[in-house]
LOMARTOR-923606 format. One record per residue (C-alpha): x, y, z; chain; residue in one letter. Coordinates in steps of 0.5 Angstrom, whole numbers. Layout:
! LOMARTOR-923606
+-------+-------+-------+-------+-----+
|     x |     y |     z | chain | res |
+-------+-------+-------+-------+-----+
|     X |     Y |     Z |     A |   A |
...
+-------+-------+-------+-------+-----+
END
This chain:
! LOMARTOR-923606
+-------+-------+-------+-------+-----+
|     x |     y |     z | chain | res |
+-------+-------+-------+-------+-----+
|     1 |     0 |     0 |     A |   M |
|     2 |     8 |    -2 |     A |   S |
|     4 |    12 |     4 |     A |   V |
|     0 |    19 |     2 |     A |   A |
|     3 |    26 |     3 |     A |   H |
|     2 |    29 |    10 |     A |   R |
|    -5 |    32 |    11 |     A |   S |
|    -9 |    33 |    17 |     A |   P |
|   -10 |    28 |    22 |     A |   G |
|    -4 |    23 |    20 |     A |   R |
|    -2 |    17 |    24 |     A |   Y |
|     6 |    17 |    27 |     A |   L |
|    10 |    12 |    29 |     A |   D |
|    12 |    13 |    36 |     A |   P |
|    19 |    11 |    34 |     A |   M |
|    20 |    15 |    28 |     A |   E |
|    15 |    22 |    28 |     A |   S |
|    16 |    24 |    21 |     A |   S |
|    13 |    17 |    18 |     A |   A |
|     6 |    16 |    16 |     A |   D |
|     1 |    12 |    16 |     A |   Y |
|    -5 |    16 |    13 |     A |   S |
|    -7 |    13 |     6 |     A |   S |
|   -12 |    17 |     1 |     A |   R |
|   -16 |    12 |    -2 |     A |   A |
|   -20 |    16 |    -6 |     A |   H |
|   -15 |    23 |    -7 |     A |   A |
|   -19 |    24 |   -14 |     A |   A |
|   -26 |    26 |   -10 |     A |   T |
|   -23 |    27 |    -3 |     A |   G |
|   -30 |    24 |     0 |     A |   R |
|   -34 |    18 |    -1 |     A |   D |
|   -42 |    20 |    -2 |     A |   V |
|   -45 |    12 |    -1 |     A |   R |
|   -46 |     9 |     6 |     A |   A |
|   -40 |     6 |     9 |     A |   L |
|   -41 |     0 |    13 |     A |   T |
|   -35 |    -1 |    17 |     A |   V |
|   -33 |    -7 |    23 |     A |   L |
|   -30 |    -4 |    29 |     A |   G |
|   -25 |    -7 |    35 |     A |   L |
|   -24 |    -5 |    41 |     A |   E |
|   -20 |    -8 |    46 |     A |   T |
|   -15 |    -3 |    49 |     A |   S |
|   -15 |    -5 |    56 |     A |   C |
|   -21 |    -9 |    59 |     A |   D |
|   -27 |   -11 |    54 |     A |   E |
|   -26 |   -15 |    48 |     A |   T |
|   -31 |   -12 |    44 |     A |   A |
|   -33 |   -12 |    36 |     A |   A |
|   -39 |    -8 |    33 |     A |   S |
|   -42 |    -6 |    26 |     A |   V |
|   -44 |     1 |    24 |     A |   V |
|   -46 |     4 |    19 |     A |   R |
|   -45 |    12 |    17 |     A |   L |
|   -50 |    15 |    13 |     A |   H |
|   -47 |    21 |     8 |     A |   P |
|   -48 |    29 |     9 |     A |   S |
|   -53 |    28 |     4 |     A |   E |
|   -58 |    24 |     9 |     A |   M |
|   -56 |    28 |    15 |     A |   G |
|   -49 |    24 |    17 |     A |   G |
|   -54 |    19 |    22 |     A |   R |
|   -49 |    14 |    25 |     A |   A |
|   -53 |     7 |    26 |     A |   E |
|   -51 |     1 |    30 |     A |   V |
|   -52 |    -5 |    27 |     A |   L |
|   -50 |    -9 |    33 |     A |   S |
|   -45 |    -8 |    39 |     A |   S |
|   -42 |   -14 |    43 |     A |   V |
|   -38 |   -13 |    48 |     A |   V |
|   -34 |   -18 |    53 |     A |   H |
|   -33 |   -16 |    60 |     A |   S |
|   -27 |   -18 |    65 |     A |   Q |
|   -28 |   -15 |    70 |     A |   I |
|   -29 |   -22 |    74 |     A |   D |
|   -21 |   -23 |    71 |     A |   D |
|   -18 |   -18 |    74 |     A |   H |
|   -23 |   -16 |    81 |     A |   A |
|   -18 |   -21 |    85 |     A |   A |
|   -13 |   -16 |    83 |     A |   Y |
|   -16 |    -9 |    85 |     A |   G |
|   -15 |    -7 |    78 |     A |   G |
|   -13 |    -8 |    70 |     A |   V |
|    -7 |   -13 |    70 |     A |   V |
|    -4 |   -13 |    62 |     A |   P |
|    -2 |   -20 |    61 |     A |   E |
|    -8 |   -22 |    64 |     A |   I |
|   -11 |   -17 |    60 |     A |   A |
|    -8 |   -19 |    53 |     A |   A |
|   -10 |   -27 |    54 |     A |   R |
|   -17 |   -26 |    54 |     A |   S |
|   -17 |   -21 |    48 |     A |   H |
|   -14 |   -27 |    45 |     A |   V |
|   -18 |   -31 |    47 |     A |   E |
|   -25 |   -28 |    45 |     A |   M |
|   -23 |   -23 |    40 |     A |   I |
|   -25 |   -28 |    34 |     A |   A |
|   -32 |   -30 |    38 |     A |   E |
|   -34 |   -23 |    39 |     A |   V |
|   -32 |   -21 |    32 |     A |   T |
|   -37 |   -27 |    30 |     A |   R |
|   -42 |   -25 |    34 |     A |   R |
|   -42 |   -17 |    32 |     A |   A |
|   -43 |   -21 |    25 |     A |   M |
|   -49 |   -25 |    26 |     A |   A |
|   -53 |   -20 |    29 |     A |   E |
|   -53 |   -17 |    23 |     A |   V |
|   -52 |   -23 |    19 |     A |   D |
|   -48 |   -20 |    14 |     A |   M |
|   -43 |   -23 |    11 |     A |   G |
|   -35 |   -19 |    10 |     A |   Y |
|   -38 |   -17 |     4 |     A |   D |
|   -43 |   -13 |     6 |     A |   G |
|   -37 |    -8 |     9 |     A |   L |
|   -33 |    -2 |     7 |     A |   D |
|   -27 |    -3 |    12 |     A |   G |
|   -25 |    -6 |    18 |     A |   I |
|   -23 |    -1 |    24 |     A |   A |
|   -19 |    -3 |    29 |     A |   A |
|   -15 |     1 |    36 |     A |   T |
|    -9 |     3 |    35 |     A |   A |
|    -8 |     6 |    42 |     A |   G |
|    -7 |     9 |    46 |     A |   P |
|    -8 |     3 |    52 |     A |   G |
|    -5 |    -3 |    55 |     A |   L |
|     0 |    -5 |    48 |     A |   V |
|    -1 |   -12 |    48 |     A |   G |
|    -9 |   -12 |    48 |     A |   G |
|    -8 |    -6 |    43 |     A |   V |
|    -4 |   -11 |    39 |     A |   M |
|    -9 |   -17 |    39 |     A |   V |
|   -15 |   -13 |    37 |     A |   G |
|   -10 |    -9 |    31 |     A |   L |
|    -7 |   -15 |    28 |     A |   S |
|   -14 |   -19 |    28 |     A |   F |
|   -17 |   -12 |    24 |     A |   G |
|   -11 |   -13 |    20 |     A |   K |
|   -10 |   -20 |    17 |     A |   A |
|   -18 |   -20 |    17 |     A |   A |
|   -17 |   -14 |    12 |     A |   A |
|   -13 |   -18 |     9 |     A |   L |
|   -16 |   -24 |     8 |     A |   A |
|   -22 |   -20 |     5 |     A |   R |
|   -19 |   -15 |     2 |     A |   G |
|   -22 |    -9 |     5 |     A |   L |
|   -19 |    -2 |     7 |     A |   P |
|   -15 |    -2 |    14 |     A |   L |
|   -17 |     4 |    19 |     A |   V |
|   -13 |     4 |    25 |     A |   A |
|   -17 |     9 |    29 |     A |   V |
|   -15 |    13 |    36 |     A |   N |
|   -18 |    10 |    41 |     A |   H |
|   -20 |    17 |    44 |     A |   L |
|   -21 |    20 |    38 |     A |   E |
|   -26 |    14 |    38 |     A |   G |
|   -29 |    18 |    45 |     A |   H |
|   -29 |    24 |    42 |     A |   A |
|   -35 |    22 |    36 |     A |   V |
|   -38 |    17 |    41 |     A |   S |
|   -44 |    23 |    41 |     A |   A |
|   -46 |    22 |    34 |     A |   R |
|   -48 |    15 |    37 |     A |   L |
|   -55 |    17 |    39 |     A |   G |
|   -56 |    24 |    36 |     A |   A |
|   -54 |    27 |    30 |     A |   E |
|   -49 |    32 |    31 |     A |   V |
|   -45 |    37 |    28 |     A |   A |
|   -38 |    39 |    27 |     A |   Y |
|   -35 |    44 |    31 |     A |   P |
|   -36 |    43 |    38 |     A |   F |
|   -32 |    44 |    44 |     A |   L |
|   -31 |    37 |    47 |     A |   L |
|   -29 |    35 |    55 |     A |   L |
|   -26 |    28 |    54 |     A |   L |
|   -25 |    24 |    61 |     A |   V |
|   -24 |    18 |    63 |     A |   S |
|   -19 |    14 |    67 |     A |   G |
|   -14 |    15 |    63 |     A |   G |
|   -15 |    22 |    60 |     A |   H |
|   -19 |    27 |    62 |     A |   C |
|   -18 |    34 |    57 |     A |   Q |
|   -22 |    40 |    54 |     A |   L |
|   -21 |    40 |    46 |     A |   L |
|   -25 |    43 |    40 |     A |   E |
|   -27 |    39 |    36 |     A |   V |
|   -27 |    42 |    29 |     A |   R |
|   -27 |    35 |    25 |     A |   G |
|   -25 |    27 |    25 |     A |   I |
|   -17 |    28 |    26 |     A |   G |
|   -18 |    35 |    27 |     A |   D |
|   -18 |    37 |    34 |     A |   M |
|   -14 |    42 |    38 |     A |   S |
|   -12 |    41 |    46 |     A |   R |
|   -15 |    48 |    50 |     A |   I |
|   -13 |    44 |    57 |     A |   G |
|   -11 |    37 |    60 |     A |   A |
|   -10 |    33 |    67 |     A |   T |
|    -2 |    36 |    69 |     A |   I |
|    -3 |    30 |    74 |     A |   D |
|    -8 |    24 |    74 |     A |   D |
|   -14 |    23 |    71 |     A |   A |
|   -22 |    24 |    75 |     A |   A |
|   -23 |    17 |    73 |     A |   G |
|   -16 |    15 |    76 |     A |   E |
|   -18 |    19 |    82 |     A |   A |
|   -25 |    15 |    82 |     A |   F |
|   -22 |     8 |    82 |     A |   D |
|   -16 |    10 |    87 |     A |   K |
|   -20 |    12 |    92 |     A |   I |
|   -25 |     7 |    92 |     A |   A |
|   -20 |     2 |    93 |     A |   K |
|   -19 |     5 |    99 |     A |   A |
|   -25 |     6 |   101 |     A |   L |
|   -25 |    -2 |   100 |     A |   G |
|   -30 |    -2 |    95 |     A |   L |
|   -27 |    -7 |    89 |     A |   G |
|   -26 |    -7 |    81 |     A |   Y |
|   -28 |    -3 |    79 |     A |   P |
|   -29 |     3 |    83 |     A |   G |
|   -32 |     9 |    79 |     A |   G |
|   -39 |     6 |    80 |     A |   P |
|   -38 |     3 |    86 |     A |   A |
|   -36 |    10 |    89 |     A |   L |
|   -42 |    13 |    86 |     A |   E |
|   -47 |     8 |    88 |     A |   R |
|   -44 |     9 |    94 |     A |   L |
|   -44 |    17 |    95 |     A |   A |
|   -52 |    16 |    93 |     A |   A |
|   -52 |    15 |   101 |     A |   Q |
|   -48 |    20 |   104 |     A |   G |
|   -47 |    27 |   106 |     A |   D |
|   -41 |    30 |   104 |     A |   G |
|   -43 |    38 |   106 |     A |   S |
|   -39 |    36 |   112 |     A |   K |
|   -32 |    34 |   109 |     A |   I |
|   -28 |    39 |   106 |     A |   D |
|   -23 |    37 |   101 |     A |   L |
|   -18 |    42 |    97 |     A |   P |
|   -20 |    46 |    91 |     A |   R |
|   -14 |    45 |    85 |     A |   A |
|   -11 |    50 |    81 |     A |   L |
|   -14 |    55 |    84 |     A |   L |
|   -12 |    63 |    82 |     A |   G |
|   -10 |    60 |    75 |     A |   R |
|   -13 |    62 |    68 |     A |   K |
|   -12 |    56 |    64 |     A |   D |
|   -16 |    50 |    62 |     A |   C |
|   -12 |    44 |    66 |     A |   D |
|   -14 |    40 |    71 |     A |   F |
|   -10 |    37 |    77 |     A |   S |
|   -14 |    31 |    81 |     A |   F |
|    -7 |    28 |    85 |     A |   S |
|    -9 |    34 |    92 |     A |   G |
|   -16 |    31 |    92 |     A |   L |
|   -14 |    24 |    91 |     A |   K |
|    -8 |    25 |    97 |     A |   T |
|   -13 |    28 |   101 |     A |   A |
|   -18 |    23 |   101 |     A |   A |
|   -14 |    17 |   101 |     A |   F |
|   -11 |    20 |   108 |     A |   R |
|   -19 |    22 |   110 |     A |   I |
|   -21 |    13 |   108 |     A |   A |
|   -16 |    12 |   113 |     A |   Q |
|   -20 |    15 |   119 |     A |   T |
|   -27 |    12 |   117 |     A |   C |
|   -30 |     8 |   122 |     A |   E |
|   -37 |     6 |   119 |     A |   T |
|   -40 |     5 |   114 |     A |   D |
|   -44 |    12 |   113 |     A |   Q |
|   -37 |    16 |   114 |     A |   D |
|   -34 |    12 |   108 |     A |   K |
|   -40 |    14 |   105 |     A |   A |
|   -40 |    21 |   108 |     A |   D |
|   -33 |    21 |   103 |     A |   L |
|   -35 |    18 |    97 |     A |   A |
|   -40 |    24 |    95 |     A |   D |
|   -35 |    29 |    98 |     A |   A |
|   -29 |    26 |    93 |     A |   V |
|   -36 |    26 |    87 |     A |   Q |
|   -38 |    33 |    88 |     A |   N |
|   -30 |    36 |    89 |     A |   A |
|   -29 |    32 |    82 |     A |   I |
|   -35 |    34 |    79 |     A |   A |
|   -33 |    42 |    81 |     A |   R |
|   -27 |    42 |    78 |     A |   Q |
|   -29 |    39 |    71 |     A |   L |
|   -34 |    45 |    72 |     A |   S |
|   -29 |    50 |    74 |     A |   D |
|   -24 |    49 |    69 |     A |   R |
|   -30 |    47 |    63 |     A |   S |
|   -33 |    54 |    65 |     A |   E |
|   -26 |    58 |    62 |     A |   R |
|   -27 |    54 |    57 |     A |   A |
|   -34 |    55 |    55 |     A |   L |
|   -33 |    63 |    56 |     A |   A |
|   -27 |    63 |    52 |     A |   A |
|   -31 |    58 |    47 |     A |   Y |
|   -37 |    63 |    46 |     A |   A |
|   -32 |    69 |    43 |     A |   E |
|   -30 |    65 |    37 |     A |   T |
|   -37 |    60 |    36 |     A |   H |
|   -43 |    61 |    34 |     A |   D |
|   -44 |    55 |    34 |     A |   H |
|   -45 |    53 |    41 |     A |   R |
|   -46 |    45 |    43 |     A |   L |
|   -41 |    42 |    50 |     A |   F |
|   -40 |    34 |    49 |     A |   V |
|   -38 |    30 |    55 |     A |   V |
|   -35 |    23 |    53 |     A |   A |
|   -31 |    18 |    56 |     A |   G |
|   -33 |    13 |    62 |     A |   G |
|   -34 |    18 |    67 |     A |   V |
|   -39 |    21 |    63 |     A |   A |
|   -43 |    16 |    65 |     A |   A |
|   -43 |    18 |    72 |     A |   N |
|   -50 |    21 |    74 |     A |   K |
|   -48 |    27 |    78 |     A |   T |
|   -42 |    29 |    74 |     A |   I |
|   -47 |    29 |    68 |     A |   R |
|   -52 |    34 |    71 |     A |   A |
|   -47 |    38 |    74 |     A |   T |
|   -44 |    39 |    67 |     A |   L |
|   -51 |    40 |    64 |     A |   E |
|   -52 |    46 |    68 |     A |   A |
|   -46 |    49 |    68 |     A |   T |
|   -47 |    48 |    60 |     A |   A |
|   -54 |    52 |    61 |     A |   A |
|   -51 |    57 |    64 |     A |   K |
|   -46 |    60 |    58 |     A |   H |
|   -52 |    58 |    53 |     A |   G |
|   -49 |    52 |    51 |     A |   F |
|   -53 |    46 |    49 |     A |   D |
|   -50 |    40 |    52 |     A |   F |
|   -50 |    32 |    50 |     A |   L |
|   -46 |    26 |    53 |     A |   A |
|   -47 |    19 |    48 |     A |   P |
|   -51 |    13 |    51 |     A |   P |
|   -49 |    11 |    57 |     A |   M |
|   -47 |     4 |    53 |     A |   A |
|   -42 |     8 |    49 |     A |   Y |
|   -39 |    12 |    54 |     A |   C |
|   -35 |     6 |    57 |     A |   T |
|   -30 |     3 |    52 |     A |   D |
|   -34 |    -1 |    46 |     A |   N |
|   -33 |    -2 |    39 |     A |   A |
|   -38 |     3 |    35 |     A |   A |
|   -35 |     9 |    37 |     A |   M |
|   -28 |     6 |    33 |     A |   I |
|   -32 |     3 |    28 |     A |   A |
|   -35 |    10 |    28 |     A |   L |
|   -29 |    14 |    28 |     A |   A |
|   -26 |     9 |    22 |     A |   G |
|   -32 |    11 |    17 |     A |   A |
|   -31 |    18 |    18 |     A |   E |
|   -24 |    16 |    17 |     A |   R |
|   -26 |    12 |    11 |     A |   L |
|   -31 |    17 |     8 |     A |   A |
|   -25 |    22 |     7 |     A |   L |
|   -22 |    17 |     3 |     A |   G |
|   -17 |    16 |     9 |     A |   L |
|   -14 |     9 |    11 |     A |   T |
|    -8 |     6 |    14 |     A |   S |
|    -1 |     3 |    11 |     A |   D |
|    -1 |    -5 |    13 |     A |   I |
|     5 |    -4 |    17 |     A |   D |
|     1 |     1 |    22 |     A |   V |
|     3 |     0 |    29 |     A |   V |
|     0 |     0 |    36 |     A |   A |
|     1 |     5 |    41 |     A |   R |
|     2 |     6 |    48 |     A |   P |
|     1 |    13 |    48 |     A |   R |
|    -3 |    17 |    43 |     A |   W |
|    -5 |    24 |    44 |     A |   P |
|   -11 |    27 |    39 |     A |   L |
|    -7 |    34 |    39 |     A |   D |
|     0 |    31 |    37 |     A |   E |
|     3 |    37 |    35 |     A |   A |
|     2 |    41 |    41 |     A |   R |
|     3 |    35 |    45 |     A |   A |
|    11 |    35 |    42 |     A |   L |
|    11 |    42 |    43 |     A |   A |
|     8 |    44 |    49 |     A |   D |
|     7 |    36 |    54 |     A |   P |
|     2 |    36 |    59 |     A |   S |
|     5 |    31 |    62 |     A |   H |
|    14 |    30 |    62 |     A |   K |
|    15 |    24 |    55 |     A |   P |
|    18 |    18 |    57 |     A |   G |
|    20 |    12 |    53 |     A |   R |
|    13 |    12 |    51 |     A |   K |
|    11 |    19 |    48 |     A |   G |
|     8 |    26 |    50 |     A |   A |
|     2 |    23 |    53 |     A |   K |
|    -3 |    30 |    52 |     A |   A |
+-------+-------+-------+-------+-----+
END
């Protein structure tokens, strides 16, 4: 397969920043105007998922139709360890990927001849797991003579709200999950600019680590949300980070440390519930405070005012309600994906792949799995939110 000239949204090899793995399959027209049906594969963490999505052309509203979505969760495999064990996750992906994909295809009673392409997560994530789904996608694409689209997992989250509603670009996005917390201007697929990001921990990580300190088990975020419903956090004072800073960055490490110390002093179940409520409110408040700055700045230069919240933490009802109120305060419409598409799933990967395929963007067969992969790669290289390591810049 040939390698195209550099273009927006190109995919880079982490070992060679000049490599470009995007090819234009339709360079003459630049856009495919047919309905596109794509099989998506997701194996970046502890869910093995496959989905078939049909993207209708813009002439028909650009509607995304989920034809099937199958997710195999590894929660039981990791529960005893209190978190995801990468080796166990990768092994489970190897065991499940073929069956999960078979079920997704069987649900739509469609052979591979009915597909226009295959999309697979190529990062960021646990690289052993990412390699499983990406390798399976490569093999299927080669065997069936179909285009391969290597998808950034975060880009999947960025477009996931389009699985439940017809959403026009551009929009302001808060992507908040277990590993990432960032504000982005989304102008289209492969065209996103970072406005703010966490300078230490992600919100979802704070949820999980504090839940573990409270003895709530794995996964921690949903367990902490359930416990918080029984508590009253008003009596607990937790630190507020980055007060007075004029940027849109986040910080959760101080909150996590303070909550961990308080957790050691909890004597009753009610004490734990009160702390859980205080933590949930503190995270919601910081997400709201920092998003407010981004909303105000975005409104100065955009007439189309839509605030999208995506990622696993978007499934938290308190977080959703707080951010929806924040959006309304600034005159923004609010949208979050359906609950089923907040956490990791393959429908969002299939949709991102279909949107890229519609633009003629496909990937070479030697595209690599990436443990880190910023959405705004240019800014991540020039102004990283975290000190880059051997895996590259995080955001």
